[in-house]
C-alpha positions in Angstrom: 14.3 -19.3 -7.3 16.1 -16.4 -5.8 12.9 -14.3 -6.0 10.5 -17.2 -5.8 8.6 -15.9 -8.8 5.3 -17.4 -9.9 4.4 -17.6 -13.6 2.5 -14.3 -13.5 5.4 -12.4 -11.9 8.0 -14.1 -14.2 5.9 -13.0 -17.2 5.7 -9.4 -15.9 9.4 -9.3 -15.3 10.4 -10.6 -18.7 7.7 -8.5 -20.6 8.9 -5.4 -18.7 12.5 -5.9 -19.6 13.3 -8.8 -22.1 17.0 -7.8 -22.0 17.2 -9.5 -18.6 17.4 -12.8 -20.4 20.9 -11.8 -21.7 22.3 -11.1 -18.2 24.4 -13.7 -16.4 23.1 -15.5 -13.3 26.0 -14.0 -11.3 25.1 -10.5 -12.4 21.4 -10.9 -11.5 22.2 -12.7 -8.3 24.6 -9.9 -7.2 22.0 -7.2 -7.7 19.2 -9.2 -6.0 21.2 -10.4 -3.0 23.9 -7.9 -2.5 22.0 -4.7 -3.3 18.4 -5.3 -2.6 18.7 -7.8 0.2 22.0 -7.0 1.9 22.3 -3.2 1.3 18.7 -2.3 1.3 17.5 -4.9 3.7 14.5 -6.1 1.7 12.9 -9.5 2.2 12.4 -11.9 -0.8 8.7 -10.9 -1.1 9.6 -7.2 -1.0 12.4 -7.7 -3.6 9.9 -9.6 -5.8 7.4 -6.8 -5.6 9.9 -4.0 -6.4 11.5 -5.9 -9.3 8.2 -6.9 -10.8 7.1 -3.3 -10.6 10.4 -2.1 -12.2 12.4 -4.9 -13.9 14.8 -2.4 -15.4 16.4 -2.1 -12.0 18.1 -5.4 -12.8 19.8 -3.8 -15.8 21.5 -1.1 -13.8 25.0 -1.3 -12.5 24.9 -2.0 -8.8 27.9 0.2 -7.9 27.6 3.1 -10.4 23.9 3.2 -10.7 21.8 1.8 -7.8 24.3 2.4 -5.0 25.3 5.8 -6.4 21.6 7.0 -6.4 21.0 5.4 -3.0 24.0 7.2 -1.5 22.9 10.5 -3.0 19.4 10.2 -1.5 20.8 9.1 1.9 24.0 11.2 2.3 23.4 14.3 0.2 19.6 14.8 0.6 19.7 13.3 4.1 16.7 10.8 3.9 17.1 8.0 6.4 17.5 4.4 5.1 14.2 3.2 6.6 12.4 6.0 4.9 14.2 5.4 1.6 13.2 1.7 1.8 9.6 2.7 2.0 9.9 5.4 -0.7 11.6 2.9 -3.1 8.9 0.3 -2.4 6.3 2.8 -3.4 8.2 4.1 -6.5 11.2 2.0 -7.5 11.7 4.2 -10.6 13.5 6.6 -8.3 16.6 4.3 -8.5 16.6 4.8 -12.3 16.5 8.6 -12.2 19.5 10.7 -13.1 21.1 12.4 -10.2 22.3 15.3 -12.3 19.2 15.8 -14.5 16.4 14.9 -12.0 17.1 14.2 -8.4 19.6 17.0 -7.6 17.6 19.8 -9.3 14.3 18.8 -7.8 15.4 17.8 -4.3 18.4 20.0 -3.6 17.9 23.1 -5.7 14.1 23.3 -5.7 12.8 21.7 -2.5 15.8 22.4 -0.2 17.3 25.6 -1.5 14.3 27.4 -3.1 11.5 26.3 -0.8 13.7 25.9 2.2 12.4 22.5 3.2 14.4 20.5 5.7 15.7 17.0 4.8 13.0 15.6 7.0 10.3 17.5 5.2 11.7 16.3 1.8 11.6 12.7 3.1 8.0 13.2 4.3 6.9 14.7 1.0 8.4 11.7 -0.9 6.7 9.3 1.5 3.3 10.9 0.8 3.8 11.3 -2.9 6.9 9.5 -4.3 5.8 10.2 -7.9 6.7 13.9 -7.3 10.1 13.2 -8.9 8.4 12.1 -12.1 7.1 15.6 -12.9 9.1 18.0 -15.1 10.6 20.7 -13.0 10.9 23.5 -15.6 7.7 22.9 -17.5 5.3 21.8 -14.7 6.5 22.2 -11.1 8.1 25.7 -11.3 5.1 27.2 -13.3 2.8 26.0 -10.5 5.1 27.6 -7.9 5.3 30.8 -9.9 1.5 30.9 -10.2 1.1 30.7 -6.4 3.7 33.5 -6.0 1.7 35.6 -8.4 -1.3 35.2 -6.0 0.8 36.7 -3.2 1.6 33.4 -1.5 5.1 33.4 -0.1 7.7 30.8 -0.8 7.2 29.5 2.8 3.4 29.3 2.3 3.8 27.4 -1.0 6.3 25.0 0.7 3.7 24.3 3.4 0.9 23.7 0.8 3.2 21.3 -0.9 4.1 19.5 2.3 0.5 19.1 3.3 -0.8 18.2 -0.2 2.1 17.1 -2.5 -0.5 15.7 -4.9 -1.0 19.3 -6.0 1.8 18.7 -8.5 -0.4 16.0 -10.1 -2.8 18.6 -11.4 -2.2 20.7 -14.5 -1.6 24.4 -14.0 -4.9 25.0 -16.0 -6.9 22.9 -13.5 -5.3 24.7 -10.6 -6.1 28.1 -12.1 -9.8 26.9 -12.7 -10.2 25.8 -9.1 -8.6 28.9 -7.7 -10.7 31.1 -10.0 -13.8 29.3 -8.8 -12.9 29.7 -5.1 -11.9 33.3 -5.6 -14.9 34.5 -7.7 -17.8 32.3 -6.8 
């Protein structure tokens, strides 16, 4: 009743994470009410949408998992809570990502320190394309960046390209090379 789930949503939740059936009511209630509703400020329909999209969120520790990642994104990266709410609605998997292995290298070391983006620009990029964080930094994002540098684009110019069209990261390096080759030689 807490999420007012219909049969279809209930089925999606359990199929997505059958381990939920082993959690206590108090544990689930604490995460739904205290984290998603009180801390994040989501309504019941918004909670339902997020949790049906990503049921594994209910298996995370509220304090050492969900809240830790939220604090990192808000305090360390500097993304405002209203923006974070929207980003998480679009891609709730962000709250499952490792801070040390994923969020920090991509957001702090690459976007902020390497590309010199401001925290507002990082937030805007994630609003436009929240799946950016799902791409591998070393094997996908950095090779694209290096390719643009090899074409005499500056770091600043690549940063602007990424801000205007963050979906660029969706494409393979081979496809990007083909398109640039066509534009360059045709």
